C-alpha positions, 0 to 999 in steps of 0.5 A, a space after each residue: 789483132 784477133 782472128 777466129 777461123 771456123 770455130 766449132 764447140 758442142 756440149 753433149 750434142 748441143 752445137 753452141 758454135 757452128 763454124 764461127 769466123 771473125 777478125 778484129 782489127 787493131 785499134 777498133 771497137 768490135 761488138 759481138 751481139 745476138 740473142 741469149 744463147 747465140 754463143 757469145 759467151 761461149 766464144 769468149 771462153 774459147 778465146 781465153 782458153 776456158 774451153 777448147 774448141 772441137 774444131 777451128 783456130 784462134 790467133 792473137 796477133 798472128 800467133 795461134 793460141 787455140 787451147 792455151 791455158 787462160 793464164 798464158 793467153 792473158 800474159 800474151 796481150 789479152 785482158 778480159 772482164 766477164 759479166 760478173 766482177 772477179 774482185 774479192 769482195 772482202 778485200 780492199 779495192 787496192 788489194 784486188 788490183 795489186 793481186 792482179 798486177 802480181 798475177 800478171 807478173 807471174 809472181 805468187 804472193 807469200 802468206 808471210 808477206 802482207 800486200 803492203 810490202 809489194 810496193 812496186 805492184 801497189 804503185 802500179 795498182 794505184 796508177 790503174 785505179 787512177 785511170 778508172 777514176 777510183 783512186 780515192 776509193 782505193 782503201 775501201 772494201 770492194 763489197 762497199 762499192 756500187 755495181 758500176 764502180 765494181 765493174 771499173 775495178 774489174 776493168 782495172 784488174 783486166 788492164 793490169 798486164 797492159 793488154 793490147 786487146 781487151 774483152 768485155 762481157 756485157 759491161 753494162 749488165 745490171 746497171 741503171 740507165 744513168 749508170 749505163 750512160 756513164 759506163 759508155 762514156 768511161 769505156 769510150 774515153 779510157 780505152 780509146 785514150 789508151 789506144 786499145 783494141 776492144 771486143 765486147 758483148 752487150 745487149 744494150 743496142 743503143 750502147 753498141 751502136 754508139 761504141 762499135 766501129 764494127 758489129 758481128 751478129 751471132 744467131 744460133 751459133 753462127 755468124 748472121 751478119 757483120 758490118 758497120 753499125 749503120 749496115 747492121 741497124 738496117 739489115 732485115 735479118 738482124 732486125 728479125 732475129 735480134 733488134 726487133 721491129 
């Protein structure tokens, strides 16, 4: 589904990614973990076209997408939800997801036409909100939602283009323990039910070990280890660099 081959990225002499390679297989939940500064978010930004790598290649379903602008990457079958929700807080939940649907369709909203006039897009948005369990909150302002629900809105927006691969950047960040447990169940049930491939970053080790089919560990911009959860959990290099004694 996704291939990263020898990707390097530096910022003013600081090497953020140093020859990173990994493969995400179709239908798998693949976790990308590591200490702060390991290069996880930088790699996400390279994948989605926010950064152009200094060297290396990114391929989506066999097609080279290295350096493509973000909108083109997203319309090629990739959805992304970054750590900070992208919703417009002053707009309703439904309006936010409707805008995402229109953007995925390559349509520009007319300032003379209210969002209520885009009936097909609104119907699709309501369907997506049903998927994430927020149909009853569709008319509420996004700013009124707790953080966990706001993250669900962001995931609904990421799903607007029917992606085959979804990237989630720290979906549990800022949530209470109870909220994290609920989000893990939500991610597992929704995304596996949809048959999506998932690449995600997360600092919650318990959640990573529960969700991931395969784990890649980054450390100082390089791949330190990769394997099944049980292999990673018992890898002495990972314990020393990331998991802790």
